[in-house]
Wavefront OBJ file of the C-alpha trace (Angstrom):
o trace
v 0.123 0.110 0.054
v 1.313 3.389 -1.153
v 1.921 6.054 1.744
v -0.579 8.473 -0.381
v -3.153 5.389 0.396
v -2.086 5.128 4.021
v -2.647 9.008 4.545
v -5.787 8.947 3.215
v -6.887 6.019 5.339
v -5.197 7.567 8.461
v -7.368 10.961 7.458
v -10.376 9.102 6.975
v -10.145 7.006 10.293
v -9.025 10.184 12.348
v -12.381 12.153 11.110
v -14.569 8.715 11.756
v -13.007 8.708 15.225
v -14.110 12.604 15.852
v -17.580 11.914 14.618
v -18.272 8.706 16.466
v -16.718 10.405 19.778
v -19.158 13.300 19.551
v -22.025 10.621 19.113
v -21.095 8.934 22.458
v -21.057 12.266 23.984
v -24.774 12.583 23.279
v -26.428 10.063 25.474
v -29.742 12.014 25.860
v -31.641 8.518 24.272
v -30.668 6.527 27.078
v -32.173 8.943 29.924
v -34.698 7.293 32.410
v -38.105 9.402 32.355
v -40.959 8.068 34.520
v -44.567 8.293 32.974
v -47.783 7.545 34.190
v -48.912 5.868 31.430
v -47.784 2.398 31.149
v -47.482 2.435 27.264
v -45.246 5.493 27.441
v -43.049 3.282 30.051
v -43.127 0.510 27.382
v -42.291 2.852 24.318
v -39.662 4.454 26.628
v -37.780 1.389 27.352
v -37.944 0.163 23.779
v -36.094 3.780 22.802
v -33.836 3.467 25.395
v -32.876 -0.315 24.570
v -32.414 0.677 20.664
v -30.081 3.994 22.004
v -27.925 1.614 24.015
v -27.370 -1.076 21.011
v -26.339 1.938 19.024
v -23.874 3.252 21.833
v -22.616 -0.049 21.944
v -22.243 -0.430 18.140
v -20.262 3.145 18.325
v -18.153 2.249 20.951
v -17.153 -1.117 19.257
v -16.603 0.616 15.793
v -14.516 3.383 17.811
v -12.294 0.701 19.196
v -12.232 -0.479 15.719
v -11.022 2.774 14.301
v -8.203 3.216 16.829
v -6.810 -0.045 16.177
v -6.853 0.494 12.700
v -4.909 4.009 13.335
v -2.422 1.810 15.213
v -1.996 -0.761 12.577
v -1.223 2.076 10.138
v 1.884 3.258 12.463
v 2.872 -0.238 13.048
v 2.805 -0.862 9.324
v 0.317 -3.902 9.689
v -2.780 -1.929 7.979
v -4.481 -3.767 5.280
v -3.030 -7.392 6.601
v -5.659 -9.652 8.239
v -4.948 -10.173 11.938
v -6.002 -13.948 11.384
v -4.242 -15.075 8.359
v -2.004 -12.604 7.400
v -2.983 -12.274 4.097
v -3.983 -8.658 2.361
v -7.194 -7.577 3.038
v -8.785 -6.434 -0.184
v -8.758 -3.046 -1.053
v -12.489 -2.849 -1.909
v -13.049 -4.138 1.618
v -10.968 -1.174 3.073
v -12.546 1.278 1.134
v -16.063 0.443 2.575
v -14.806 -0.518 6.376
v -11.458 1.452 6.459
v -11.010 0.108 10.150
v -11.544 -3.661 8.893
v -8.823 -6.083 10.869
v -9.860 -9.345 9.061
v -10.272 -10.114 4.945
v -13.728 -10.947 4.285
v -13.311 -14.899 4.309
v -11.949 -14.481 8.133
v -14.661 -12.215 9.310
v -17.353 -14.509 7.767
v -16.076 -17.268 9.699
v -15.782 -14.936 12.789
v -19.217 -14.410 12.189
v -20.702 -17.525 12.054
v -18.904 -18.224 15.677
v -15.832 -19.816 17.257
v -16.298 -23.406 15.697
v -15.408 -21.635 12.530
v -12.052 -19.721 13.716
v -8.953 -21.813 12.702
v -7.121 -24.173 15.508
v -4.501 -21.641 15.943
v -6.940 -19.065 17.125
v -8.783 -21.164 19.480
v -5.409 -22.146 21.368
v -4.648 -18.477 21.684
v -8.356 -18.014 23.085
v -8.825 -20.593 25.513
v -4.804 -19.342 27.157
v -6.670 -15.724 27.044
v -9.540 -17.141 28.964
l 1 2 3 4 5 6 7 8 9 10 11 12 13 14 15 16 17 18 19 20 21 22 23 24 25 26 27 28 29 30 31 32 33 34 35 36 37 38 39 40 41 42 43 44 45 46 47 48 49 50 51 52 53 54 55 56 57 58 59 60 61 62 63 64 65 66 67 68 69 70 71 72 73 74 75 76 77 78 79 80 81 82 83 84 85 86 87 88 89 90 91 92 93 94 95 96 97 98 99 100 101 102 103 104 105 106 107 108 109 110 111 112 113 114 115 116 117 118 119 120 121 122 123 124 125 126 127
């Protein structure tokens, strides 16, 4: 990957981090407001659950974007953290914080039975 491409990804990631930090600061969607109406309470609980889910997703993406910036700094950006193959440029263009190639990401999404045996050993040692 060229230095210009890395600089472009660094700018994209830095902008996304700033955007996510701003979103995370605004947490009014998770405040609890009491209501005398039971249906309003239920609707409020559903809206809070949705807001908490969004907040969780944003935190996860923030963590991934920061990790991608670290990979740019250490020279491993664009390399799958699982199989050490190159992550396709189209995947990085769509998801600049991706740490896994599409094949390894799909295996990860399917569950721990799909992860390579060596990774399972590392996971077991970490537990």
